[in-house]
N, C-alpha and C positions, 0 to 999 in steps of 0.2 A: 749558488754558493755566496754571491755578493750580497744577497738579501740577509743571509745569516750574519755576515760581518757587519752590515749596517745596524742590525738589531743589537749585536754585541757591543758595538761602539756606542750606540745611543744609551744602552743600559749602564755601561761602565762610566760613561761621561756624566750622566745625570746622577749616578750613585755617589760621585765625588761630592756633589752639592748636598745630597740628602744626608750622607754620613757626616759631613762637616757641620751641617746645620744642627743636627741633633747631638753630636758628640761634644761640640763646644759648650753647649748649655750646661752639661753635667760638670765640665771642668772649670766653670767660672769661679766657684768658691776657692779652688786651689790657685787659680791665676790671681785672684784678688789678694790672697795672703802673700804670695811670692812677689808680686809687683807693687804691693802696698798701695792699692788703688782705692778710690772712693766708690760709692754706690753709683754715682752718675757716670764715672769713667767706665765702670763695668757694663752699664747699660749701653754705652756707646760701642763696646766690643760687638754687641749684637746689632745695634741700630745702624752702625756704619755700613755693615754688610747688607742689611735689609733695605736701607735707603736706596742705594744704587741699584740693587736688584729689582725692587718694586717700581722705581721710577723709569728704569731703562729697559725693562724686559720686552715691552711692546716695540720699542725701537730696535732692539736686538733681532726680533723676528722679522721686521721690515728690511733690515740690512741683509739678512740671509736671503730673503726672496730676491733682493736686487743684485747683490754681488756674489752670491753663491753660498748655499747652506753649509756645505762641507768646509769651505774656507772660513766662515764665521765660527763654525763649531771648533775648528782647530785653533783659531786665534783665541777664542774664549777659554778653551782648556789650557792653552799655554799661559795666558794671563793668570788664570786661577792657580795654576801650579806654581808659577814664580811668586805670586803673592802669598801662597801658603808657606813657601820657604822663608819669605820675609817675616811672616807671623811667627814662625818657629824660632827664628834667631832674634826676634825683637828684644832690645835691651831694656825697654820701658813701655809703659802703657800707651804713650802717644804714638810711638812707632807701630805698635800693635793695632791701634785704631785705624791709622792710615793704611796699613797693609790690608786690614779687613775691608776697607772701602774699595781697594783695588780688586780684592777677591769678589766683591759684589758686582763690579763691572764685568769681570770675566764670566761670572755666572749668568749675568743678563745676556751675554752673547751666546753662551753654550747651551743653557737650559732650553730656550725655545727651539733651538735648532735640533735638539735630540729628538723631539717629537715630530718636527717638520721633516727630518730625514726619513723617519718611519712612514709618515703620511704619504710622501712622494714615492717611496720604494714599494710599498705594499698596496694592494687594491682589494676591494670587496671584502669577503670573509677573512682573507689573510690579514688585512689591515686590523680588523677587530681583534684577532688572535694576537697579533704582534703588539698592539697597544695594551692588551690584557697582560701579556708576558712582561712588558715594560712596567706596568703598574704593579704587578706582583713582586717583581724584584725591587721596585721602589719601596714597597712595604717592608720587605726583608732588610734592605739596607737601612731604612729608617729605624727598624728594631735593633739592628746591630750597632748603630751609631752611639747611643747612650752607654751601652755596655762597653764598647771599645774605648770610648772617651773616658769613662769612669775607671776602667782597668789601667789604661796608660797613665792617667793622671795620678793614680794611686801607686803604681809599681815602678814607673819610670819618670815621666815628666809630662806636664800638660803640653809641652812643645811637640811631643810626638803625635798629638792629636792632629796637628797640621802636617807633619811630615809624612803621614800615611797617604796623603794625596799624591805625593811625588811618583812612587812606582805605578800607581793607577794611571796617572796622567801620561807617563811614558808609554804604557801599553795602549791607551786610548789613541794617542797621537800616531803611533805606529800603525794601528789598524785603520784609522781614518785616512791617513796619507796613502797607504798602500792598497787598501781594499774597498774604500767607500767611494762610489762615483760622485762627481759633482752634479749639482742641480740648482736651478734658479727659476724664478718666475719671469718669463720674458714679457709678460703683460703688467708686471709690477710697476707702480708709479716710480718715476725717476727722482722724486722729491722725498726727502726724509724730514719728518716733523721735528727738527732740532729745537724749534721754539717751544713746542709742547714739552719735549724732554727736559729742557732747561728749566722751564717754569715748574714742572712737576718736582724736579730735584730740589730746586731752591725753596719751593713752597713747603714740601714735606720736611726738608732739612731744617728750615727756620721754625716750623711748628714743633718738631721733636726737640730741637735745641731749647726752645722756650719752655717746653714742659719739663725738661730735665733741670733747667735753671730754677724754675719755680719751686722745685723740691728743696732748695737751699734757702735758708733764712735771709742771706744777703743777696739773693738772686731773684727775688720776686718781682721787682720793678722791671728790670731789663728782660727777665724771662717773659713777663706779660707782654712787653713790647714785641718780642720776637714771635710770640703766639699770634698777635694781631697781624704782624707783617706776613707770617706764614699763611694765615687764612686769606689775606688780601691777594697774595701771589697765587694761591690756589684758585681764587675767584678769577684772576686774570687768565689762568690756565683754561678754565671753562670757556671764557670768552674767546680765547685764541683757538681752542678746538672747534668752536662753533663756526669761526670764520675761515679756518684753514682749508685749503683745497684738498689736501691729503692728510687729515688728522690721524695721529696714532691711536686716538680713542674717539671714534665717530659718535657724537652724541645722538645722531639720528637712530642708532640702534636702540637707545633707551626710549625715544619718543615713539618708535615703531612698535614696541611691545611692552605693555605694562607688566607682563609676567617677567620679562627679562630684567626690568628695572627692580621689581620686588625681589627677584632671586639674588640680585647683586646687593641690595640693601640687607637682605637676610645674611648673605655671605659676609658682609662687613661686620655685622653685629656678632655673628657666631665666632669669627676668627679674631675679633677684638676681645671677646671674652676668653677664648682659648689661649691667645698669646699672652694676655695680661695675667691669667691665672697660673699658667705653667712656668713662666719665667722665674718666679720666686720659689718654686717647689724644690729645686736642687739645693738652694741655700738653706731652706728649712730642714731638709733631710740631713745634710752634712753638718751644718754649723749649729743647728738647734737640737735635732733629734739624735745626732751622733752616728749617722749612717756612714759607712765607708763610701768612697766615690763609686766603687764597683757596684755595691748594693744599691746605691741611689740610681745608677744608670739602669739597673735591672728592674726597678719598680714599675716602669712604664710598659714592660713587655706584654702584659695582658691586653693592653689597648691595641698594640700593633698586631698581636696574634689574632684578635677578633677581626681587625680590618682585613688581614690576609685570608682568614678562613671564610669570611662572610662576603667577600667582595663580589663574587659571581651572583650570589643570592640577592644582595642589596642593589646590584646594578639593574635588576628587573622590577624593583618595587614600584617605580613610577608607572610602568606599563600595567601592573596589576592593580595598584591602589590609587593611582593619580599622584600629583605632586604634593597636595596639601597634607595628607595623612602622615607620610614618612617624615616630612620636614617639620611638622608640628611635634611629632613624637621625638625626633632627634634633638630639637632645641630644648624641649621639656626635660628629657633625660639628662642632657648636659647641665641644665640648671640645677637639677637634683644632685648631680655629681659634685658640683662646686660647693653645695651646701655640705655634702658629706666630707669634702676636703677640709672644711672648717671645724669639724667636730673634735678630732683628736687633740689631747693636751700634750704636754712635754713628757716623753717617756711613758705614755699611757697604755702601751701594749705592743704586740708584734705588728709587723707590716700587715699580716693577714687579717687582723682585727681593727686596724686603723685606716690605712690608705688603700689597701686592696679593694674594698667595696667601692670607693670613689673612682679608682682607675677602671674597675669593671663597668660601672654604670656609665662613665664617660665613654668607654669603648663601645658600649651598646648604643649610646646616643649617636656616636660618629658613624656607626653602621647605617643608621637611618638618615644621616644628613650629608655625608661626603659624596658617595656615588649618586644618590638621588638628586642632589643639588646639581652635580655636573650634568646629569641627564636633563634636568629641567632647563638649565641654561642652553643646552643644545636644542631642545625641542621648542624653545620659545624664540629662536632666532632663525633667520634664513639659512638653509643648508649651505648656500654658497659662502656664507660668512661664519661658518662654524669654528674655523680656526681662530678668527679674530674674536669671536664671542668667548671662546675658551681662554684666550690670552687676556681679555679684559677682566674676566672673572678671576683669573690667576693674579693679575695685578691688584685687583680690589682686595683679595684675601691677604696678599703680602703687605699691602699698605695698611690694612687693619692690624696685622701683627706688629708692624713697625710703630704705629701710633700707640698701640696697646701698652707696650712696655713703659713708655714715657708717661702716658696718661695715668695708668694704674700706679706708676711710681709716685705720682703726686699724692694719691690717696694713701699709699703705703707710708710715705714719708711723714705725712701729717699725723697719722695714728701712731706711728713708731715714736715720733718726737714727743707727743703729748704723754704717752705711756712711760717713755724713758725718763722724762723730766720728773714725773710724779714718783717713779720708783727710786730715782736717785735722791730725791728730797727725803725719803724715808730711810735711806741706807746710811750706814755709818762709814763714810769714806772721807779721805783727806781733801783739803781745799785744792791741792794740786790736781787731783783726779777730777774734781768738779770743773775746774778751769779747762782741763784737757777735753772733757766730755762736751763742753759747750763750744770749744774752738774746733774740734775735730769730729763733729756730729756725723758727717757723712761716712767716716771710717767705721764708726760703731754701727751705723744702720746697715752695713753689709752683713751683719750677723755674727761678727767675731770681735773679741776684745783686742785692741792694738797692743803690741808688745811693750810699749812704753808706759803702760798703766802699772803703777807700783804693785808688787806682789801681794801686799797686805790688803789691797783693795780689789784685787782681781776676782775673788769669789762673788762678792756682792755685785760688782759691775757685770760679771758674766750672767748672773741670774736676771738682772735688769735688762740686759741686751736680749737674752733668749725670750723672756716673757713679752717684751715689747715687740720683738720680731714676730712672734706668734700672733699677737694682736693685730699687727699690720697685715700679716698674711691672711688672717680671717676676714679683715675688711675688704681685701682684694677679692676673696672668694665670694663674699656676699654681693659685691658689685658685679662680678662675673655672672652670678646666678640671676641677678636682676636683668642684666642685658640679655641673657639667654632666654629667660621667660618672656621678655618683650619681643624677641625674635619669633618665639612660638606664637604669640598673639598676632603679630603682623602676618605670619604665614597663614594662620587660621582664618583671618578675616579678609586678606587681600589676594590669596591664591585660589584659583578655581579647583574644584575637586578633580576635574579632568582637563588636561590641556587640549585646546584646539590648535592644530598645527598653524604656526605663524600667526597666532591670534593677537589682537590688540586688547582682548578682554582680560 
């Protein structure tokens, strides 16, 4: 019976992170309007969470092995829940961003322990079934997140998107404390790679901050400086990991297997394209195309349904076809999907004739690259290091998503500003509005017309904002497509058709 409780706790605990991650994205346009936030500030609502999760997730797993997996799981869930309450009551955007950072720390402790608890509780065929059940519920909660987030933001308040974590957390904590046995790795290294964690956090944080600053006309110089500092610190991170006795990311795993290295490079490219592409989608639907938040949240359901329905079939593709074929097909289909996302105009038809084909093709692509990629990562590494290999790949994917929003934001901001300036020059608006548009560009770039724009100028400015946002969105999709096609090319030329177990080839 204790095994069942472990599985329930792991599923519910990780579901909090999955629901929160997908639900918040859909609510972003509503948050932006209510908090009167800039484009860069709204990016930080996502980035602050992703930064600490991606930088600390490997350390979180190590802490659980050393001090107790249940203990770290409970601490992580408690931190996540308290930070969720802080998000819900945040009086302004700065408090919200800080609370999201704390949420990321909680998730970095809880998420790796959810799978670790399953791994140590179940063995053999039971473990595979338990992980499959966990994965299936992860897909379902991922599907529910956008719909729940959109519905709550539309009918109640975006603050309820965070408050739904509280009853889940209470239930998870009760089960974990009362029913889940403690476990730890008695052979685990007694040293934690705090230097690596610090360098990863500072390096990624400086890089993302610099990329977001570069999006602003008055932030290009200091933004560039932060980008350089971030890249230098990440370089120091690589050196520190090479010299560390117990590194959180052993570089020897990359040198030991070329396939493992290529798989993680492919992961970075695919999740860079995915994260950059989909961040701007809810804004486009709600602020430009006029979708309700609930409808916007439901648009991505075909993607998740495909993942849930095809997960068992796609999991065996590498054994049947090898690694190269499904990964090339997945990246190529994803690239085609991003091109399809760029095609619809403003008000050009129903969801079924505009964005549904893009969501469907992206879902098919993900069927070919999500599960096969995980299998490739496992098959290309030593079985004794499979947990670490999975953790590294997870950290790479999350880091790619973290960088994507800021990096693609630079592309979006440049195209939006050029188009917005050109359209305003042709519009008949007052000097007051022109001055406001120049001084408050970041507020317009969020996709809405600020309330202080004079009523007489609002129609012309609204058209300029929507058309410029669509142009920026299209530029992001083209870039995502290019990155995805490059990933397909890398997979085609660099991956073997069949994996040889623990091969360097």
